[in-house]
C-alpha positions in Angstrom: -28.5 30.6 17.9 -26.7 32.2 14.8 -23.0 32.5 14.6 -22.8 35.9 16.5 -25.0 34.8 19.2 -23.0 31.7 19.8 -19.7 33.3 19.9 -21.0 36.2 22.0 -22.4 33.7 24.5 -19.0 31.7 24.6 -17.1 34.9 25.2 -19.3 35.6 28.1 -19.5 32.1 29.8 -16.7 30.0 28.5 -12.9 30.4 29.9 -11.4 33.0 27.5 -8.3 30.7 27.0 -10.3 28.0 24.9 -11.7 29.8 21.8 -9.6 32.0 19.4 -12.0 34.6 17.5 -10.8 37.1 15.1 -12.4 40.5 15.6 -13.3 40.8 11.9 -15.4 37.6 12.2 -13.1 35.6 9.8 -12.6 33.0 12.5 -14.2 30.7 13.6 -17.3 29.2 12.0 -19.9 27.8 14.2 -20.6 24.1 13.2 -24.4 23.2 13.1 -24.3 19.6 11.4 -22.0 17.4 9.6 -22.4 14.4 7.4 -19.9 12.4 5.5 -17.2 14.7 4.4 -19.1 17.8 4.8 -20.0 20.4 7.5 -22.7 23.0 7.5 -22.4 26.1 9.7 -25.1 28.0 11.6 -26.2 30.1 8.6 -26.4 27.0 6.5 -23.1 27.3 4.3 -21.6 24.0 3.3 -17.9 23.2 3.8 -15.6 20.2 2.8 -13.9 19.1 6.0 -10.2 18.4 5.4 -9.5 17.8 9.0 -12.2 15.1 10.0 -12.6 17.0 13.2 -9.0 16.5 14.5 -9.0 13.0 12.6 -12.1 11.7 14.5 -14.5 11.1 11.6 -12.3 8.5 9.9 -15.5 6.7 8.5 -17.3 10.1 7.7 -19.2 12.5 10.0 -22.4 10.8 11.2 -21.6 7.4 9.8 -25.2 5.9 9.8 -24.0 2.5 11.2 -21.9 4.1 14.1 -24.8 6.5 14.9 -27.3 3.6 15.0 -25.1 1.6 17.2 -24.9 4.6 19.6 -28.6 5.2 19.5 -29.5 1.5 20.1 -27.0 1.3 23.1 -28.4 4.5 24.5 -31.9 3.1 24.6 -30.5 -0.1 26.5 -27.9 1.2 28.7 -26.6 4.7 28.7 -24.0 4.2 31.5 -22.5 1.6 33.7 -20.1 1.2 36.6 -16.8 0.7 34.7 -14.7 -0.8 37.4 -17.5 -2.3 39.6 -20.3 -3.9 37.6 -19.3 -4.1 33.9 -21.3 -4.5 30.7 -21.0 -6.8 27.5 -19.9 -4.1 25.1 -16.9 -3.2 27.1 -15.7 -6.8 27.1 -16.5 -7.1 23.4 -14.4 -4.1 22.6 -11.4 -5.1 24.8 -11.6 -8.4 22.9 -11.7 -6.6 19.4 -8.9 -4.3 20.4 -6.7 -7.3 21.3 -7.4 -8.9 18.0 -6.7 -5.9 15.7 -3.6 -5.1 17.6 -1.3 -7.6 19.4 -2.8 -10.8 18.1 -2.6 -9.6 14.7 0.8 -8.1 14.8 2.3 -11.0 16.5 1.2 -13.3 13.9 2.1 -11.2 10.9 5.2 -9.7 12.4 6.6 -12.8 13.8 10.1 -12.6 12.1 10.5 -8.9 13.0 9.6 -9.8 16.8 11.6 -13.0 17.4 11.5 -12.4 21.1 7.8 -13.1 21.0 7.7 -16.7 19.5 3.9 -17.0 20.1 0.8 -15.1 19.3 0.4 -12.3 21.9 -2.9 -10.9 23.4 -3.6 -7.4 24.4 -5.1 -6.0 27.5 -6.8 -2.6 27.8 -7.3 0.2 30.1 -10.2 2.3 28.8 -10.0 6.0 29.1 -12.0 9.1 28.0 -9.6 11.2 26.0 -6.4 10.7 24.3 -4.1 12.2 27.0 -5.6 9.8 29.5 -4.6 6.8 27.5 -1.1 8.2 27.4 -1.1 8.7 31.1 -2.2 5.2 31.7 0.8 4.0 29.5 3.1 6.2 31.5 1.7 4.5 34.7 2.1 1.2 33.3 5.8 1.9 32.5 6.7 3.1 35.8 5.1 -0.1 37.4 6.8 -2.3 35.0 10.3 -0.9 35.1 10.3 0.8 38.3 11.9 3.8 36.6 10.5 7.2 36.3 12.2 8.5 33.2 10.6 8.7 29.7 12.4 9.4 26.4 10.2 11.6 24.2 10.9 13.7 21.3 11.1 17.3 20.3 7.8 18.3 18.5 5.9 15.6 20.2 2.5 16.2 21.5 0.9 13.6 23.9 -1.9 15.9 25.6 -2.0 18.5 28.2 -2.9 16.6 31.5 -0.3 17.0 34.2 1.2 13.7 33.4 1.4 14.2 29.7 2.6 17.6 30.0 5.9 16.1 31.1 6.3 14.6 27.6 4.8 17.2 25.4 7.4 19.2 24.1 6.1 22.6 23.3 6.9 25.1 25.9 3.6 27.0 25.3 1.8 24.2 27.0 4.4 23.2 29.7 5.9 26.6 30.6 3.0 28.0 32.8 2.8 24.9 34.9 6.6 24.0 35.3 6.6 24.5 39.0 4.1 21.9 39.4 5.6 19.3 37.0 8.2 16.5 37.8 9.6 16.9 34.2 10.6 13.3 33.9 10.5 13.5 30.1 13.7 14.0 28.2 13.3 15.3 24.7 15.6 14.1 21.9 15.7 15.1 18.3 13.0 13.6 16.1 14.7 12.3 13.1 13.3 13.4 9.6 16.0 11.6 7.5 18.2 8.5 7.7 21.4 10.5 8.4 19.8 11.7 11.8 19.4 8.0 13.2 23.0 7.5 14.4 22.9 10.8 16.4 19.4 9.9 18.0 20.8 6.2 18.8 23.8 8.0 20.6 21.7 10.1 22.6 19.2 7.3 23.5 22.0 5.0 24.6 23.5 7.9 26.8 20.3 8.3 28.7 19.7 4.4 29.1 23.1 4.2 30.7 22.3 6.8 33.3 19.8 4.0 34.7 16.6 6.2 35.1 14.7 5.5 31.7 11.9 3.0 31.7 10.1 3.8 28.5 10.4 5.5 25.2 7.2 7.4 24.0 6.7 8.5 20.4 4.3 9.3 17.6 5.0 7.2 14.6 4.3 10.4 12.6 4.0 13.6 14.4 0.8 15.2 13.9 0.5 18.4 15.8 4.4 18.9 15.5 3.9 19.4 11.7 3.2 16.1 10.1 6.7 15.0 10.6 7.5 11.6 9.1 10.6 9.8 10.3 12.8 7.5 8.1 11.7 3.9 8.0 14.6 2.7 10.4 13.5 4.8 13.2 10.8 2.7 14.9 12.9 -0.5 14.4 15.8 1.3 16.1 13.6 2.3 19.1 12.4 -1.4 19.3 16.1 -2.7 19.3 17.2 -0.2 22.0 14.2 -0.9 24.2 14.9 -4.5 23.9 18.5 -4.2 24.9 17.7 -1.9 27.9 14.5 -3.7 29.0 12.4 -0.7 28.5 8.9 -0.3 27.2 8.3 1.1 23.6 5.0 3.2 23.9 3.4 4.2 20.5 1.0 7.2 20.7 -1.2 6.4 17.6 -4.1 8.5 18.8 -3.9 10.5 15.7 -2.3 7.9 13.3 -4.4 5.0 14.2 -7.5 3.4 12.4 -6.3 3.7 8.8 -5.1 7.3 8.7 -1.6 6.6 7.2 -2.8 3.9 4.8 -2.4 0.9 7.4 -4.7 0.2 10.4 -1.8 1.5 12.6 1.2 3.4 11.6 3.6 1.0 13.2 2.6 -1.6 10.5 4.6 0.4 7.9 7.8 -0.9 9.5 6.6 -4.0 11.0 7.4 -3.0 14.6 5.2 -4.1 17.6 5.2 -1.9 20.5 4.7 -2.9 24.2 1.9 -0.4 24.5 -0.3 1.5 22.0 -2.5 4.4 22.9 -5.6 5.1 20.8 -8.3 7.6 20.5 -9.8 10.1 18.1 -11.1 7.8 15.3 -11.8 4.9 17.8 -15.6 5.9 18.0 -16.0 8.3 15.3 -17.2 11.0 17.6 -17.8 9.8 21.3 -15.3 10.4 23.9 -13.4 7.3 24.5 -9.7 6.2 24.3 -7.7 3.1 25.1 -4.2 2.2 26.4 -3.5 -1.4 25.1 -0.5 -3.3 26.2 1.0 -6.7 25.6 -0.8 -8.9 28.2 2.3 -10.1 29.9 3.5 -6.4 30.2 -0.1 -5.4 31.6 -0.2 -8.4 34.1 3.3 -7.6 35.2 2.5 -3.9 35.8 -0.9 -4.0 37.4 -2.1 -6.0 40.4 -5.2 -8.0 40.5 -8.1 -5.8 41.7 -8.9 -6.5 45.4 -12.1 -4.2 45.1 -10.5 -0.8 44.4 -8.8 -0.3 41.1 -5.6 2.2 41.4 -6.4 3.6 38.0 -10.1 4.3 37.0 -12.8 6.8 36.4 -16.5 7.3 36.4 -17.2 6.9 32.8 -14.5 4.2 32.1 -15.7 2.0 29.2 -18.9 3.9 28.7 -21.3 1.5 27.0 -22.5 4.0 24.2 -18.7 4.7 23.4 -17.9 1.0 23.3 -20.8 0.2 20.9 -19.9 3.1 18.7 -16.2 1.9 18.6 -17.3 -1.7 17.7 -19.3 -0.2 14.8 -16.4 2.1 13.5 -14.0 -0.6 13.6 -16.5 -2.7 11.5 -17.0 0.2 9.1 -13.2 0.7 8.5 -12.8 -2.9 7.9 -15.9 -3.5 5.7 -15.2 -0.5 3.4 -11.4 -1.1 3.2 -10.8 2.5 4.4 -7.1 2.0 5.5 -6.4 0.8 1.9 -8.4 3.7 0.5 -6.3 6.1 2.6 -3.1 4.4 1.2 -4.4 4.8 -2.5 -5.5 8.3 -2.0 -2.2 9.3 -0.1 -0.2 8.3 -3.3 -2.1 11.1 -5.1 -2.4 13.6 -2.4 1.3 14.1 -1.4 2.7 14.4 -4.9 0.0 16.8 -5.7 0.7 18.9 -2.9 4.3 18.9 -3.8 3.3 20.7 -7.1 2.3 23.9 -5.2 5.1 26.1 -6.0 5.6 29.7 -7.0 8.3 32.4 -7.6 7.9 33.6 -4.0 6.3 30.4 -2.5 8.8 28.1 -0.6 6.7 25.0 0.1 7.4 21.3 1.1 5.1 18.5 1.0 5.2 15.4 3.1 2.8 12.6 4.7 1.8 9.2 4.5 -1.8 8.1 3.5 -4.4 10.7 4.3 -2.1 12.4 6.9 -0.2 15.1 4.9 1.0 18.6 5.5 2.3 21.6 3.3 5.1 23.2 5.1 5.5 26.9 4.2 8.7 28.9 4.8 10.2 32.3 4.0 13.1 32.5 1.7 15.6 32.5 4.6 14.0 29.1 5.8 12.1 30.6 8.7 8.6 29.1 9.3 5.9 31.2 7.6 3.0 30.7 9.9 1.4 34.1 8.8 0.9 33.0 5.2 -0.3 29.5 6.3 -3.0 31.1 8.4 -4.0 33.7 5.7 -4.4 30.8 3.2 -6.5 28.7 5.7 -8.9 31.7 6.4 -9.1 32.3 2.7 -9.9 28.6 2.1 -12.5 28.8 4.9 -14.3 31.5 3.1 -14.5 29.4 -0.2 -15.7 26.5 1.7 -12.7 24.4 2.8 -11.9 23.6 6.4 -8.2 23.2 7.0 -6.1 23.6 10.1 -2.3 24.7 10.8 0.1 22.5 12.6 3.6 22.9 13.8 4.9 25.0 16.5 4.9 28.0 14.4 1.6 27.0 12.5 3.3 27.0 9.2 2.2 23.5 8.1 -1.2 23.3 6.5 -2.4 19.9 7.3 -4.8 17.4 5.6 -6.3 14.6 7.6 -9.8 14.4 5.9 -12.3 11.6 6.5 -11.1 8.5 4.7 -14.4 8.6 2.6 -13.2 11.7 0.8 -12.8 11.4 -2.9 -9.8 12.1 -5.3 -12.0 14.6 -7.1 -12.7 16.5 -3.7 -8.9 16.3 -2.9 -8.1 17.8 -6.3 -10.5 20.6 -5.9 -8.9 21.4 -2.5 -5.4 21.4 -3.9 -6.3 23.6 -6.8 -8.1 26.1 -4.6 -5.2 26.2 -2.1 -2.6 26.6 -4.9 -4.4 29.6 -6.3 -4.8 31.2 -2.9 -1.1 30.7 -1.9 0.1 32.2 -5.1 -2.0 35.2 -4.4 -1.0 35.4 -0.7 2.7 35.7 -1.4 
C-alpha cells in the first residue's frame, strides 16, 4: 500500500480516535522500514528520527543483535504459558533486571540508603505495556501498605488503563471516564526549581497526615508532560518522606530508563533507590514487554505465594521473544556504552537548543542526556503550541521526525536513538532554528 491507501484503509477500519490526519496530507507519514537512526516512508523518502519511536529504539532501529535474538527465539519457542509453565529466557531476564537495578543500586548507593545495610535483590512482574507495569506497581503498593491513596504530580503521564488514569494528570484523558474511576490519585505540583521544594514537602506531609496514602508515584523527568526536569533535591526529598511515613516510592522510568538521560536509570543522577521501578519502551527495542520491579522484601510482603492461580497475570506474561530481545538490548546498551554516549551528547544538545532565539521567538531549552525539549511560548508567556506544530510539520517535510510534548503541545522534544551522532543533532538544530525564525 502507498501512503494514501494505508491512511484511507485506517480511516475506514480503525477507530477514528486513534490516528490524527491532516486533510492536506501534511500529517502523518506512513513508515515502511527503519534502520539505525533512520526511517523510510511508504514512498521511499528517508527521515532522521529524533523520537526513537517514543524512546523505544534506544540502541537503534532494527539493531541486528536484538533482531537476531528475537528471530532465534521465534524459531525455538514463540509463546509459552507465563504463569503456568515457564521458559528459561524469562528467568534469565528477571535475574538480569535485578542485577542492573536493585543489586547495583544497593551496592553503589549504600551510603544514601543506610536503611538497607545489605545488597538488595529485585523481583519482577512482567507485563506487556508501560501502563500495565504501573498498574502492577499500584497493586503492590495497595497490598503492602493497605492504603489506597497515591500521591502523583501535575503533568504526570503514567498510561491510560483504568488504574493508571487515576494517576495520569491530564483531564483530556481522565475526563470522559471520570464516573468509572475511583480517583485515588492526589496531584501535587511538580517542582522545576529548588524554591518549589518546601511547598511540595508541606503538601505531601499534609496528605500523609490524613492516613490514606500508601505510595508516591513520579517520573524522575516528565516526558509527555513537557520534558520537565525537577531540581536535584526532589527525589531525595520523596525518598525521605516515604521512609518517614512507611510509604512506597514508585518511579515510572518507562521513558527515562535504559540510558535515555545519560545514566542507566534517571534516579541514579541523585543516588536515590526506589522501592519499585516501572520499565518499558527501550527494554526490548521494539517488542511489547514491560516490567514492574520491586525490592524483594517489598514484593514478598505484598504478593502471596502462588497456590495455582496468580492474582495478577496475563496470557503473554514474559513472552519468550520479548525476553530474548530484552536480554540482547541490555547487552547492546552496555557493550556500546550508550548511556555514557547519551550523557556526552546531552552536553551538546541542550546548550545548542538554547541558542535558538529570535526577535519574536520565546524559547527555553531543558533536558538531560538525550531527553531534551524546546519550550515555545508567546510574548505573554502562554504556551505556543501552534508554532511548535507548524515547525514540526515543516521539519517533517525536510526529513526530520519530531514530536510535540506538554499539555498544550508547545514543547518540541528530542528523544533520538542513543546511537545518533553529534553531526546529525547539529544538522537537526540548524534546520529547526531556521524554520522557527521563519515561522514567527
